[in-house]
Residue, then its C-alpha position, 0 to 999 in steps of 0.5 A: m927754787f927747789e929740785s926733786r924727783v918723780g918716783s917710779k910710779g909717777e909720784l911727785f915728791p915736793p921738798k919739805e919746805i914747799r909742803e910746809k909753805l903750802g900747808l900740805h900734809a898726809h891726805k890733804k887734797v890738791l888741785y893740779r893744772v897745767e899752764d904753759r907747760r908748768l904744773i901748778v899744784e894748789p891745796v884744796p882748803s877744808l870747810e873749816e879753813m874756808l869758814r876762817e877766811p873773811p867773806h869775799v863778797e858782802v851782801t845785805i839781806e835785802e840784796f840777797h832777797k832781791l836777787r833770789r826773787e829775780l832768779s826765781q822769776k827767771a827760772e819760771i820763764 
């Protein structure tokens, strides 16, 4: 656990160890959310970072076309 401070304008200053662990650097976008009075900060991955990750869902081209047809039919209703 690390301790830091809030700046006079409300800025947050996470310690270097945390910034390095999360891959935070200048101009890196982050998401903030509050859960049970706790601030959660998550880095937003860049497109390049996302493309390096293995896909979370595998779909065959046949399954893709079937789902696409079904969605098209639903959209026509």
